[in-house]
C-alpha positions in Angstrom: -170.3 -69.2 183.4 -171.0 -68.4 179.7 -173.4 -65.7 178.5 -175.8 -68.4 177.3 -176.0 -69.9 180.8 -176.6 -66.5 182.3 -179.3 -65.8 179.7 -181.1 -69.1 180.5 -180.9 -68.3 184.3 -182.4 -64.9 183.9 -185.2 -66.2 181.7 -186.1 -68.8 184.3 -185.9 -66.2 187.1 -188.2 -63.8 185.2 -190.9 -66.5 184.7 -190.5 -67.6 188.4 -191.1 -64.0 189.6 -194.2 -63.9 187.4 -195.6 -66.9 189.2 -194.8 -69.4 186.4 -193.0 -72.1 188.5 -193.8 -75.3 186.7 -190.7 -76.8 185.1 -192.3 -78.2 181.9 -194.2 -75.0 181.3 -190.9 -73.0 181.6 -189.3 -75.5 179.2 -192.1 -75.1 176.7 -192.0 -71.3 176.8 -188.2 -70.9 176.6 -186.8 -74.1 175.0 -184.3 -74.4 177.8 -183.6 -78.1 178.6 -185.6 -79.6 181.4 -182.5 -80.6 183.3 -181.4 -76.9 183.4 -184.8 -75.8 184.4 -185.1 -78.3 187.2 -181.6 -77.4 188.5 -182.4 -73.7 188.7 -185.9 -74.2 190.2 -184.3 -76.3 192.9 -181.9 -73.5 193.7 -184.8 -71.0 193.8 -186.8 -73.2 196.1 -183.9 -73.9 198.5 -182.1 -70.5 198.6 -184.3 -68.1 196.7 -181.5 -67.4 194.2 -180.2 -68.9 190.9 -176.7 -67.7 191.4 -174.0 -70.3 191.7 -172.8 -70.8 195.2 -169.0 -70.1 195.5 -167.0 -73.3 196.0 -169.8 -75.6 194.8 -169.4 -77.9 191.8 -166.3 -79.4 190.3 -163.2 -77.1 190.6 -161.8 -75.8 187.3 -158.6 -77.3 186.1 -157.5 -74.0 184.4 -157.1 -71.3 186.9 -156.6 -67.6 186.3 -152.8 -67.9 185.9 -153.2 -70.7 183.3 -155.9 -68.7 181.5 -153.6 -65.7 181.2 -150.8 -68.0 179.9 -153.2 -69.4 177.3 -154.1 -65.9 176.1 -150.5 -65.0 175.8 -149.8 -68.2 173.7 -152.7 -67.4 171.4 -151.6 -63.7 171.0 -148.1 -64.8 170.0 -149.4 -67.4 167.5 -153.1 -67.2 166.6 -152.9 -70.4 164.5 -151.6 -72.5 167.5 -153.5 -75.8 168.0 -155.2 -76.9 171.2 -152.9 -79.9 171.4 -149.9 -77.6 171.3 -151.4 -75.4 174.0 -152.0 -78.4 176.2 -148.4 -79.4 175.8 -147.2 -75.9 176.7 -149.3 -75.9 179.8 -147.9 -79.3 180.8 -144.4 -77.7 180.8 -145.7 -75.3 183.5 -146.9 -78.2 185.6 -150.6 -78.2 184.6 -151.7 -81.4 183.0 -155.0 -80.8 181.0 -156.3 -82.3 177.8 -156.5 -80.4 174.5 -160.4 -80.8 174.8 -160.3 -78.9 178.1 -158.2 -76.2 176.6 -160.6 -75.9 173.7 -163.6 -75.6 176.0 -161.9 -73.0 178.1 -160.9 -70.8 175.1 -164.6 -71.0 174.0 -165.8 -70.0 177.5 -163.6 -66.9 177.5 -164.8 -65.8 174.0 -162.3 -67.3 171.6 -163.3 -68.8 168.2 -161.1 -70.4 165.5 -161.9 -69.7 161.9 -160.2 -69.3 158.5 -159.6 -65.5 158.2 -161.6 -63.7 155.5 -159.7 -62.8 152.4 -159.5 -59.2 151.5 -157.9 -57.4 148.6 -154.8 -55.3 149.3 -156.3 -51.9 148.3 -154.3 -48.8 149.3 -156.0 -45.6 150.5 -155.4 -44.1 147.0 -157.1 -47.1 145.3 -160.2 -46.7 147.5 -160.3 -42.9 146.9 -160.2 -43.2 143.1 -162.9 -45.9 143.2 -165.2 -43.6 145.1 -164.4 -40.7 142.8 -165.2 -42.7 139.7 -168.5 -43.9 141.2 -169.5 -40.3 142.1 -168.6 -39.0 138.6 -170.7 -41.6 136.9 -173.6 -41.7 139.3 -176.2 -40.5 136.8 -174.9 -42.2 133.6 -177.2 -44.2 131.4 -176.0 -47.8 131.5 -178.5 -49.3 129.0 -175.9 -50.0 126.3 -172.9 -50.4 128.5 -171.1 -53.8 129.0 -168.9 -54.3 132.1 -166.1 -56.8 132.1 -164.1 -58.2 135.0 -161.9 -61.2 135.8 -161.2 -63.2 138.9 -158.7 -65.8 140.0 -159.1 -69.1 141.7 -156.1 -70.3 143.7 -155.2 -73.9 143.2 -153.5 -74.2 146.6 -155.6 -72.3 149.1 -154.3 -71.3 152.6 -156.5 -73.1 155.1 -154.8 -72.2 158.3 -157.4 -71.3 161.0 -156.7 -68.7 163.6 -158.0 -68.0 167.1 -159.8 -64.7 167.6 -162.3 -62.9 169.8 -165.3 -61.1 168.2 -165.1 -60.3 164.5 -163.5 -62.9 162.2 -160.0 -61.8 161.2 -159.0 -61.0 157.6 -155.9 -61.9 155.6 -154.5 -59.8 152.7 -154.3 -61.7 149.4 -151.0 -61.5 147.6 -150.6 -62.1 143.8 -150.1 -65.8 143.1 -149.4 -67.1 139.6 -150.8 -70.6 140.6 -154.3 -69.6 139.4 -157.1 -70.3 137.0 -158.7 -67.1 135.7 -162.3 -66.5 134.8 -163.3 -63.5 132.6 -166.9 -62.5 132.2 -169.3 -59.7 131.2 -172.5 -58.3 132.5 -174.9 -55.5 131.7 -178.2 -54.0 132.9 -180.0 -56.8 131.1 -178.1 -60.0 132.1 -174.7 -61.6 132.1 -173.0 -63.6 129.4 -170.9 -66.7 129.5 -167.5 -67.0 131.2 -164.1 -67.4 129.6 -161.5 -69.5 131.4 -157.7 -69.2 130.9 -154.4 -69.6 132.8 -152.0 -67.3 130.9 -151.2 -63.8 131.8 -153.6 -61.2 130.5 -152.2 -58.6 128.1 -153.7 -56.2 125.5 -153.4 -58.6 122.5 -155.0 -61.5 124.5 -157.7 -59.2 125.8 -158.7 -58.1 122.2 -158.8 -61.8 121.1 -161.2 -62.6 124.0 -163.5 -59.7 122.9 -163.4 -60.8 119.3 -164.3 -64.4 120.2 -167.3 -63.2 122.2 -168.5 -60.5 119.8 -171.5 -62.4 118.4 -172.7 -63.1 122.0 -172.3 -59.4 122.9 -174.1 -58.2 119.8 -177.0 -60.6 120.5 -177.3 -59.1 124.0 -176.9 -55.4 123.3 -177.2 -55.0 119.5 -174.9 -52.7 117.5 -175.0 -49.8 119.9 -172.8 -50.8 122.8 -169.5 -49.8 124.3 -167.0 -50.9 127.0 
């Protein structure tokens, strides 16, 4: 039973105990489907409980042993597909569809997403960034222009991975197959972007600044600094 099913059952039980025992009224109050409400009210009327009777209903195809095997397969390769998992289970003698495998993994808390990208910052990188921010906490930024650049990968990694709880992350390595965007911003507003594909060096950086000098002066006037 999933957590959502248990939440629905408990909501129906609370209303039942408060004397609210009309199916449509419970449906209107909770938004739970009428079919689910009727099923649980029938259980309460017949047995006084909403708990599932052991042995009732359709038996599960994936038992505890198969569930443990699936968890091991996922831990070894978090990008494995449900079709591959179904094939691996068939080799153990259990014939289930990939859809059944997917539903079971969802029932036991697994999701499959593309990991979040994160920069490969070392502890020293992080420490220096915090120190810089603390040292400049009370600076006057009225005439200061900040610049930064970012890269867009032309061939992005789209491999999704199984996980429980928080979405996993993936470190981003340097990749020369990129389009770069360089931009500036200040306390007033941001300026236009500059796009390029070559490697940034000092000479190229100076040329970018010179080409955008009129725009920067219009924004900050003559008194500005990087």
